[in-house]
C-alpha positions as CSV (number, residue, x, y, z in Angstrom):
1,X,105.1,46.1,-2.9
2,X,102.3,45.9,-5.4
3,X,101.3,42.4,-4.4
4,X,100.6,43.5,-0.8
5,X,98.9,46.8,-1.8
6,X,96.3,44.9,-3.8
7,X,95.3,43.0,-0.7
8,X,95.0,46.0,1.6
9,X,91.1,46.2,1.5
10,X,90.8,42.5,2.1
11,X,92.9,42.7,5.3
12,X,91.3,45.9,6.5
13,X,88.0,44.1,6.5
14,X,89.3,40.8,7.9
15,X,91.4,42.5,10.6
16,X,88.7,44.8,11.8
17,X,86.3,41.9,11.9
18,X,88.7,39.8,13.9
19,X,89.4,42.7,16.3
20,X,85.7,43.3,16.9
21,X,85.0,39.6,17.4
22,X,87.8,39.4,20.0
23,X,86.1,42.2,22.0
24,X,82.6,40.6,21.5
25,X,83.9,37.3,22.8
26,X,85.2,38.9,26.0
27,X,81.9,40.6,26.5
28,X,79.9,37.4,26.1
29,X,82.3,35.4,28.3
30,X,82.0,38.0,31.0
31,X,78.2,37.7,30.8
32,X,78.3,33.9,30.9
33,X,80.7,34.0,33.8
34,X,77.9,35.5,36.0
35,X,75.7,32.4,35.5
36,X,75.7,29.5,37.9
37,X,76.9,27.0,35.3
38,X,79.6,24.5,34.8
39,X,83.0,25.9,35.9
40,X,85.8,24.0,34.2
41,X,89.1,25.8,33.5
42,X,90.5,22.8,31.6
43,X,87.5,23.0,29.2
44,X,88.0,26.7,28.7
45,X,91.6,26.1,27.8
46,X,90.5,23.5,25.3
47,X,87.6,25.3,23.7
48,X,87.4,29.0,24.6
49,X,91.0,30.1,24.5
50,X,91.7,28.7,21.0
51,X,88.9,30.9,19.6
52,X,90.6,34.0,20.9
53,X,93.9,32.8,19.6
54,X,92.4,32.3,16.1
55,X,90.9,35.7,16.1
56,X,94.2,37.2,17.2
57,X,96.1,35.4,14.5
58,X,93.7,36.7,11.9
59,X,94.2,40.2,13.3
60,X,98.0,39.8,13.4
61,X,98.1,38.5,9.8
62,X,96.0,41.4,8.7
63,X,98.3,43.9,10.4
64,X,101.4,42.2,9.0
65,X,100.2,42.1,5.4
66,X,98.9,45.7,5.7
67,X,102.3,47.0,6.8
68,X,104.4,48.9,4.2
69,X,106.9,46.2,3.4
70,X,109.5,46.6,0.6
71,X,109.9,42.9,0.0
72,X,108.1,39.6,0.6
73,X,111.0,38.0,2.4
74,X,110.3,39.4,5.9
75,X,106.6,38.9,5.6
76,X,107.0,35.2,4.6
77,X,109.3,34.6,7.5
78,X,106.5,35.9,9.8
79,X,104.0,33.6,8.1
80,X,106.3,30.7,8.6
81,X,106.8,31.4,12.3
82,X,103.1,31.8,12.9
83,X,102.4,28.7,10.9
84,X,104.9,26.5,12.7
85,X,104.0,27.9,16.1
86,X,100.3,27.3,15.4
87,X,101.0,23.7,14.4
88,X,102.5,23.2,17.8
89,X,99.6,25.0,19.5
90,X,97.2,22.8,17.6
91,X,98.7,19.7,19.1
92,X,98.5,21.3,22.6
93,X,94.8,22.1,22.0
94,X,94.1,18.5,20.9
95,X,95.8,17.3,24.1
96,X,93.7,19.7,26.2
97,X,90.5,18.5,24.4
98,X,91.4,14.9,25.3
99,X,92.3,15.8,28.9
100,X,89.2,17.7,29.9
101,X,86.3,15.8,31.5
102,X,83.4,18.3,31.3
103,X,82.4,17.5,27.7
104,X,83.0,14.6,25.3
105,X,84.0,16.1,22.0
106,X,82.2,14.9,18.9
107,X,83.5,14.9,15.3
108,X,82.4,18.5,14.7
109,X,84.5,19.6,17.7
110,X,87.6,17.8,16.5
111,X,87.1,19.3,13.0
112,X,86.7,22.9,14.1
113,X,89.0,22.9,17.1
114,X,91.9,20.9,15.7
115,X,91.7,19.9,12.0
116,X,90.7,23.2,10.4
117,X,93.0,25.3,12.5
118,X,95.9,22.9,11.8
119,X,95.0,23.2,8.1
120,X,95.3,27.0,8.4
121,X,98.6,26.9,10.2
122,X,100.0,24.4,7.8
123,X,98.8,26.6,4.9
124,X,100.7,29.6,6.4
125,X,103.9,27.5,6.7
126,X,103.6,26.3,3.1
127,X,102.8,29.9,1.9
128,X,106.0,31.1,3.6
129,X,108.0,28.7,1.4
130,X,105.9,29.4,-1.7
131,X,106.2,33.2,-1.4
132,X,109.8,33.0,-2.6
133,X,108.7,31.4,-5.9
134,X,105.0,32.3,-6.5
135,X,104.0,35.4,-4.6
136,X,100.5,35.6,-6.0
137,X,99.7,32.0,-5.0
138,X,101.2,32.5,-1.6
139,X,99.0,35.6,-1.1
140,X,95.9,33.7,-1.9
141,X,96.9,30.9,0.5
142,X,97.5,33.4,3.3
143,X,94.1,35.0,2.5
144,X,92.4,31.7,2.7
145,X,94.1,30.7,5.9
146,X,93.2,34.1,7.5
147,X,89.5,33.7,6.5
148,X,89.5,30.2,7.8
149,X,90.8,31.4,11.2
150,X,88.0,34.0,11.3
151,X,85.3,31.4,10.3
152,X,86.6,28.8,12.8
153,X,86.7,31.4,15.5
154,X,83.1,32.5,14.8
155,X,81.9,28.9,14.7
156,X,83.7,27.9,17.9
157,X,82.5,31.0,19.8
158,X,78.9,30.4,18.8
159,X,79.2,26.7,19.7
160,X,80.6,27.6,23.1
161,X,78.0,30.2,23.8
162,X,75.1,28.0,22.9
163,X,76.5,25.2,25.0
164,X,76.8,27.5,28.0
165,X,73.3,28.9,27.5
166,X,71.7,25.5,27.2
167,X,73.7,23.5,29.7
168,X,73.6,23.7,33.5
169,X,75.5,21.9,36.2
170,X,72.6,19.5,36.6
171,X,73.0,18.3,33.0
172,X,76.6,17.1,33.5
173,X,77.7,13.7,34.8
């Protein structure tokens, strides 16, 4: 499909970046785990796990779009499944953020951990529908959603790392 071939370089760059960032996040989390800092699995489920999920979704979308498809139909179904599943996951993350007691989320946390990822997942779901009528527009929406996953993951990882570096058990209530 010519529409997908034109995007190959974009997804090679985004996919390899997402893959590298997944590995880097595991290395950093391993290094942080050796510190005597706050241990809170519920906070990790609310803040760290979603970053890995967003990087993984960017990698998955890059792989899916780079595959040699013959028609947009199967690809758009995958976009829709990922989009709808991600919307459910976004609601779960919001609940986890509310339920954890280690850290009180501020507006920036709600923006980067719930609103922007939900926007990306919704964009994927919309692009799945749009792909049947306007392939080019759908491709741009998927590209934007994929980049947003990457940027959100980078922001959230950096935010979590700096929080762990500058916060100790004594700083918490």
